[in-house]
Backbone as CSV, one residue per row, in Angstrom:
resi,resn,N_x,N_y,N_z,CA_x,CA_y,CA_z,C_x,C_y,C_z
1,UNK,101.359,96.321,95.365,101.327,97.505,96.208,99.875,97.871,96.467
2,UNK,99.579,98.258,97.691,98.226,98.606,98.096,98.199,100.061,98.546
3,UNK,97.279,100.829,97.996,97.081,102.201,98.423,95.661,102.337,98.950
4,UNK,95.521,102.844,100.155,94.208,103.176,100.706,94.308,104.626,101.154
5,UNK,93.772,105.557,100.359,93.945,106.972,100.679,93.377,107.358,102.036
6,UNK,92.322,106.693,102.457,91.732,106.982,103.761,91.753,105.717,104.603
7,UNK,92.558,105.718,105.654,92.565,104.571,106.555,91.707,104.859,107.780
8,UNK,91.217,106.093,107.888,90.273,106.456,108.941,88.952,106.781,108.269
9,UNK,87.921,106.020,108.591,86.608,106.280,108.003,85.599,106.458,109.133
10,UNK,84.467,107.040,108.797,83.390,107.238,109.766,82.352,106.132,109.639
11,UNK,81.589,105.955,110.685,80.544,104.930,110.670,79.527,105.188,109.563
12,UNK,79.407,106.432,109.101,78.447,106.747,108.038,79.014,106.553,106.634
13,UNK,80.329,106.338,106.505,80.913,106.101,105.184,80.434,104.754,104.655
14,UNK,80.062,104.744,103.403,79.505,103.534,102.794,80.584,102.560,102.306
15,UNK,81.778,103.078,101.950,82.823,102.242,101.361,84.214,102.634,101.857
16,UNK,85.130,101.692,101.760,86.562,101.933,101.919,87.139,101.848,100.514
17,UNK,87.785,102.907,100.067,88.306,102.970,98.706,89.808,102.727,98.702
18,UNK,90.299,102.197,97.604,91.733,101.988,97.472,92.121,101.607,96.062
19,UNK,93.419,101.414,95.897,93.977,101.027,94.610,95.005,99.934,94.868
20,UNK,94.973,98.934,94.039,95.853,97.786,94.187,96.611,97.580,92.883
21,UNK,97.936,97.483,92.973,98.753,97.188,91.797,99.201,95.730,91.903
22,UNK,98.870,94.964,90.872,99.216,93.549,90.827,100.452,93.368,89.957
23,UNK,101.472,92.758,90.506,102.697,92.503,89.748,102.635,91.103,89.151
24,UNK,101.725,90.961,88.195,101.510,89.670,87.531,101.549,89.853,86.028
25,UNK,101.967,88.806,85.348,101.913,88.805,83.896,100.497,88.523,83.407
26,UNK,100.295,88.720,82.136,98.966,88.555,81.540,98.405,87.150,81.750
27,UNK,99.248,86.144,81.623,98.784,84.760,81.770,98.310,84.477,83.197
28,UNK,99.055,84.968,84.198,98.659,84.758,85.596,97.374,85.508,85.923
29,UNK,97.199,86.711,85.338,95.979,87.484,85.589,94.737,86.725,85.147
30,UNK,94.846,85.929,84.079,93.698,85.168,83.581,93.187,84.176,84.620
31,UNK,94.079,83.718,85.504,93.718,82.710,86.496,93.665,83.279,87.910
32,UNK,93.634,84.598,88.026,93.712,85.239,89.344,92.331,85.520,89.924
33,UNK,92.260,85.436,91.236,91.085,85.822,91.998,91.580,86.628,93.191
34,UNK,90.876,87.717,93.487,91.194,88.533,94.657,90.081,88.378,95.676
35,UNK,90.471,88.252,96.926,89.515,88.161,98.024,89.768,89.342,98.951
36,UNK,88.748,90.173,99.144,88.820,91.328,100.041,87.935,91.033,101.249
37,UNK,88.436,91.288,102.456,87.577,91.128,103.631,87.825,92.269,104.606
38,UNK,86.728,92.725,105.190,86.743,93.783,106.189,85.628,93.457,107.165
39,UNK,85.982,93.226,108.418,84.974,92.794,109.382,84.453,91.431,108.960
40,UNK,83.143,91.272,108.911,82.549,89.999,108.521,82.258,89.901,107.029
41,UNK,82.481,90.996,106.288,82.153,90.997,104.869,83.318,90.559,104.011
42,UNK,83.028,89.818,102.945,84.049,89.376,101.996,83.540,89.623,100.587
43,UNK,84.446,90.038,99.711,84.101,90.266,98.316,85.156,89.592,97.461
44,UNK,84.729,88.907,96.427,85.646,88.249,95.497,85.621,88.959,94.156
45,UNK,86.786,89.083,93.553,86.895,89.602,92.185,87.661,88.559,91.399
46,UNK,87.016,87.980,90.413,87.667,86.967,89.588,88.171,87.591,88.301
47,UNK,89.346,87.168,87.894,89.989,87.634,86.669,90.000,89.154,86.572
48,UNK,90.787,89.813,87.437,90.865,91.277,87.357,91.357,91.716,85.982
49,UNK,90.844,92.833,85.524,91.217,93.370,84.218,92.367,94.352,84.398
50,UNK,93.537,94.002,83.957,94.704,94.878,84.058,95.410,94.739,85.393
51,UNK,96.567,95.390,85.487,97.401,95.269,86.674,97.061,96.274,87.768
52,UNK,96.269,97.294,87.458,95.876,98.274,88.471,94.373,98.173,88.669
53,UNK,93.979,97.953,89.913,92.576,97.763,90.240,92.158,98.800,91.269
54,UNK,91.162,99.602,90.944,90.575,100.517,91.914,89.386,99.801,92.518
55,UNK,89.273,99.865,93.850,88.208,99.121,94.499,87.489,99.975,95.531
56,UNK,86.279,99.547,95.849,85.469,100.140,96.914,84.831,98.969,97.663
57,UNK,85.258,98.778,98.899,84.733,97.694,99.721,83.642,98.268,100.597
58,UNK,82.476,97.664,100.542,81.344,98.148,101.330,81.660,98.057,102.815
59,UNK,81.372,99.130,103.521,81.482,99.145,104.980,80.222,98.459,105.500
60,UNK,80.361,97.264,106.071,79.172,96.509,106.478,78.574,96.979,107.806
61,UNK,78.529,98.300,108.042,77.932,98.819,109.273,78.784,98.543,110.498
62,UNK,80.084,98.631,110.335,80.988,98.343,111.443,80.869,99.384,112.548
63,UNK,80.824,98.962,113.802,80.851,99.914,114.904,82.245,100.518,115.032
64,UNK,82.391,101.637,115.753,83.706,102.242,115.922,84.722,101.234,116.456
65,UNK,85.943,101.320,115.927,87.011,100.427,116.353,88.055,100.273,115.264
66,UNK,89.025,99.401,115.510,90.069,99.125,114.530,89.826,97.765,113.886
67,UNK,90.031,97.711,112.576,89.789,96.508,111.794,90.950,96.291,110.837
68,UNK,91.028,95.105,110.282,92.022,94.789,109.268,91.338,94.582,107.928
69,UNK,91.755,95.358,106.933,91.354,95.099,105.558,92.338,94.050,105.054
70,UNK,91.832,92.888,104.674,92.682,91.785,104.227,92.416,91.510,102.752
71,UNK,93.492,91.387,102.000,93.385,91.093,100.572,94.258,89.884,100.280
72,UNK,93.659,88.877,99.679,94.391,87.673,99.274,94.353,87.556,97.760
73,UNK,95.493,87.239,97.180,95.592,87.000,95.750,95.777,85.508,95.541
74,UNK,94.861,84.923,94.793,94.936,83.501,94.477,95.132,83.338,92.977
75,UNK,96.015,82.448,92.590,96.209,82.107,91.181,95.975,80.601,91.069
76,UNK,95.010,80.242,90.241,94.583,78.847,90.092,94.216,78.241,91.443
77,UNK,93.552,79.045,92.278,93.067,78.569,93.561,94.100,78.509,94.669
78,UNK,95.350,78.862,94.386,96.418,78.812,95.383,96.801,80.236,95.809
79,UNK,96.838,80.485,97.129,97.189,81.817,97.616,98.662,82.078,97.339
80,UNK,98.918,83.181,96.610,100.296,83.528,96.275,100.760,84.797,96.979
81,UNK,99.812,85.572,97.497,100.182,86.803,98.180,99.026,87.270,99.047
82,UNK,99.358,88.009,100.098,98.311,88.612,100.927,98.826,89.929,101.485
83,UNK,97.904,90.840,101.695,98.197,92.160,102.252,97.183,92.470,103.342
84,UNK,97.606,93.254,104.313,96.685,93.729,105.349,96.935,95.209,105.586
85,UNK,95.863,95.929,105.873,95.962,97.352,106.178,95.002,97.653,107.315
86,UNK,95.488,98.341,108.338,94.638,98.717,109.465,93.692,99.839,109.032
87,UNK,92.421,99.647,109.333,91.384,100.645,109.061,90.742,101.012,110.397
88,UNK,90.652,102.304,110.670,90.006,102.773,111.893,88.636,103.331,111.550
89,UNK,87.615,102.822,112.198,86.256,103.318,112.020,85.932,104.186,113.232
90,UNK,85.586,105.449,112.962,85.266,106.394,114.035,83.790,106.769,113.962
91,UNK,83.228,107.074,115.112,81.833,107.513,115.144,81.714,108.837,114.399
92,UNK,80.707,108.938,113.533,80.496,110.155,112.761,80.192,111.326,113.693
93,UNK,80.798,112.496,113.435,80.604,113.643,114.330,79.256,114.346,114.134
94,UNK,78.454,113.881,113.211,77.170,114.552,112.926,76.041,113.559,112.932
């Protein structure tokens, strides 16, 4: 399950925050890697600690528009799940 409390961010926001619940057993978590991408930026997290992960993905200076936050879960290098969430970047009012 993916939670992103704010799907509308401003161009001045530094990060997109969220929470991800992984439905994996302890053994699978040892071999898990998460790939987060937003715009042209990608971040990898290897061997997440626990089933609930709070994350902050850097906003790579995206201009106003709609983007897809993409998260891929790999176990032993094989993609087992993926999620996408629409993120709207708006011009800051100040």
